[in-house]
N, C-alpha and C positions, 0 to 999 in steps of 0.2 A: 504493500501499499503507500504510495508514493508519497512524501509530504513537499509542496512548495512555501517558502514565505515570501511575501510581497509585502517591498516596500515604497510606500509615496514618499518621498525627498523632495528638499526645496535647499538648496545653499545649505548642503552638509557636509563641507569638506573634510572636517575636523572630526567625524563621530563617523563617516556611513562605512570607511575602510574596514574598521575594527568590529563594526555593528554586525557588516558582510560576512564574516571571519567566523565570530560565533554562531553567528547562527546557522552557517556549513557544519556545524558540528551538530546540529538535534532535524536536519530536513536533508533531501536530495538535492534541492537546488533553491535559489536565490534568484527572486526578479526586485531590480529595482523600476522606478520610475521616474525620472529626473523631471522634475514637472519644470522645466527653464529656468535651471540655476544659471547664474554666470561666473560661478567660481569652479573648482576641479571635484566637483559631486560627481558626475559622469566617469571619468578619469581615475579615481579612487576606487569606486562602485566596482570598475571593470575589474580592474586592477585585481584586487581580492578577491575575485573569482562569480560575479553576480553575471546574470543575464540584463542589459541596461537597455531601457528604451527611454527615450529621449522626446520630450515635447519643446516645440522648437519655440513659446513663450511659454511662460508662469501662468496657468490654468486652473489651480486650486486643487483640493486636498479630494474633492471626488472626481475631478474629469484625470486625476493620476489614477482613482482605483478603479474606474469604468475603463483605463488603458492597462491594469493588471487583471481585471476579472478575465478581457476580454482575451487575453495572451493564457489564462487560465482554461478558458474554456474549449478553444483553439487544442491544447496541448492535451487534455483529458487528467487532470493529474486529482489524486483522490480526496485530498486535505489539504488546506489552503488554510495558512495562518498570516494575519496581516498583524505588521507592527508598524508604529512611527521610527522615522528617520531619524528622531533627535536623542533617542538614548534614554530613553528614560522609562524604557521596560526592558528585562533582564532576557537574554535567549536562550537561557539555561532552565526557564520559565514554559520554552514550546512544548516539549514532553507533557508538560501538565496540560494545557491546551490539547493538543492530540490524546490524549489517552480520557480526557473526560469525555467529547465529542463522540470516539467510537466506541467507547465501553457504554454509554445511553442512550446511543442513536439521537442523539442533537443534534437539529440543521447548522444550528448556531451557536458557538458559546461564546459571551464575551467573559475579557478579564477583569473581573472587576477590584477596582484602587480603592475603594473606600475601605479596607481593612490596614488603610496606612493614613484614612484620614485624618489621621493627629500630626501628619507631618506634611498632608496640603495644605498652602495656602490659605488665607482666610478667602479672601476673593476668588481665589477659583473655588472651595466649597460652595460659596453661595451663586455664582455662576452654574456650576455643573446641577448643582439642588434644581435652578431655573428651570434648564435645559431637560434635567430628566424629567419635572412634574409636566411640561407642552408636550416633552414626546411621547410619554404616558399615558395622554391625554389622548394625543390623536391616534392613539394605538390600542386603546383600553387595556393598557397592559399595567404590570407593576417590575419593572426593570430597576437593577438600581443604583447603575451603572451604564447610561445609555450612550455615554460621549468616548467611551474609552477608544483606542487602535488598536488593541491588542486582543485579537479574537481570533479564531476558528470557526473554517464555513466545511461543511460537505461540497461534496462534486454537485449534489444535488439542488442545494442551496443556492450555488454561483451561480448556475441555469436559469434559474428561476428569482432570482431575486432582481430587480427594476428599482430605477432611481434616477431622477433627473439633474438633482442638485449637481453643481459643481465645486462648490466651497465645500466649510466645516458640517454641514448642516447633513451632509449625504452620509454619516454615520446615522444619526438619527433615522431620515428615509428610509435608510436602508432598515434597520428594525421592524417601522411600518408597516414595510412594504411583506417584510419576511412574515409579518403577523396577520396580514391581509390574505399571505396564500397559504397559513395553516401550518408554515416549517416551529421547527419544534426549538427554544430559544433555553440552554440553560446558561449559568456562569459558574466561575470560580475564581478564587481570589489571586490575586498578582501583586508582586511586589511592582513597587513605580520612586524612580529616583526624581529630583527634585532639584539638587544638587551636582550637576555632570560636568561642571566644569566650561559649559559653553548654556548660552541665552535658546531655552529648550521652544520660545514660540518666537513665532516672525511677527505676530500681529498682538497688537493692541488686546488686551483682555475682556476689554468695555466694549471696543468695536466688535472683536471675534463673537460676545454673548447677542449683541444688538441683531448682529448680521443674522446667526444661528437661529435666534428669537422671531424674525423677523419670515424667514424662508420657512420655518414651524409652522406660524400661524397663517402664510399664505397655503400650507399641506394640509392643516386644518380645511380651512374655508374649502378647498376646492376639493376636500372627502366627504366632509359636513355640512353642506353649502344650507339645508334647512335649519340645523340648528345653531351653527355660528354666525349665519346672517339672517337668514331667517327670523328666529325669533328675539331678535334685537330689532328686528324690521317692524314687528309687531309695534312692540314698545315703541317706537318713534312716532304708527300710526297712533296710536292711542293718545299719544302725547300731544300730537296736530288735534285729532280731534278734542281732546280737552281746552285747550285753547281757543279753537271755534267755540265751542258752545260756552265759555266765558264771554267771548265777544258780543255774541247771540242775547246770552243773557243781560249782558250790562246793557247793548241796547237796548232792547225792551223797558227795560227798568228807568233809563237816564236819557235816553236818544242818543247817546255819545258812543261815535263809533270810533273802535282803537284802533288808528294804523298798526302799529308797532306789532301790538298782538294779533292781530290778522296778519300780519308777515310772517311772523313767528309759528303761528299756525300751521300756513301755508310752505313757508320752508321744512317744518318739521313733518308736517304729510308727503312732502315731493320725496324727502329723504327714506323715508319709511317705506313709499310706496317703489321708487325706486332698487333698494336695495332688498323688497320682498321678491321683484320680477327676477334680480341678479338672481336670487336664493335658487327661484325655479328653473333661468335656466341651465345656471353650476348644476345642480339636480338632475336636469335631463341627461346632461352632457355625460355628468359622472352614470347614470344608467344605461346609457348607449352604449359606454367604455366597459361598463361590466357584461352585458348580453354580448358585445364584442369577444 
């Protein structure tokens, strides 16, 4: 049963060489997607024994994962391990993910970092907790670490999973789509290092969280438009009717016609009706896609 380790990497020249060599001790081959790096990531990964695919420009982690998964499907590997290229995870724990996915017939096993929560910086704890809650809301699940990049996948999972996001939100979207396809997901505790001697994130943590949240909100809106767009639209419609009734009552009692209240009621009603139509259209589109 052959195992391939897939590494999305962007400007990781200081880490990637040793990471590839360490991973090769626990798998049959290593595949690196150099996502438009402008340093020596490509050369160092290749010299260390990895097969390397290079993007001409930086497209994002999700785009790198798509490239890696396409290669895996074409070359028919049995078990796929994804590990971030920043050196935060230990390749020595790869067998733990491989064993867990095979012995329990899981489709995906997520490396859970929260057993090391005390070492995690506070801002990361808050950001990850928020993203976990939103991802679980989108997928009707209760996964404890939806943002971990250290995972194992079965051959069947790689073939079934579909995701559109090219950025960091891909980690969440993969799990949402996996649950939609009734794939079995498990978790195993892994070690995570926050002091690797190099910068472990190329993006401001606040910007990262905002981008992922916005992508997840968009995903939720598309998957459950009646709940997340339709319900608020009904609130706006009733609010608009409330203001309109008040205008009518005020005019009937005092003969005073309130222009501001009328404008407010019309705007609120319009927003509600537009949102309601959007929810119906998106719901119809999602149904058509499910049928197909």
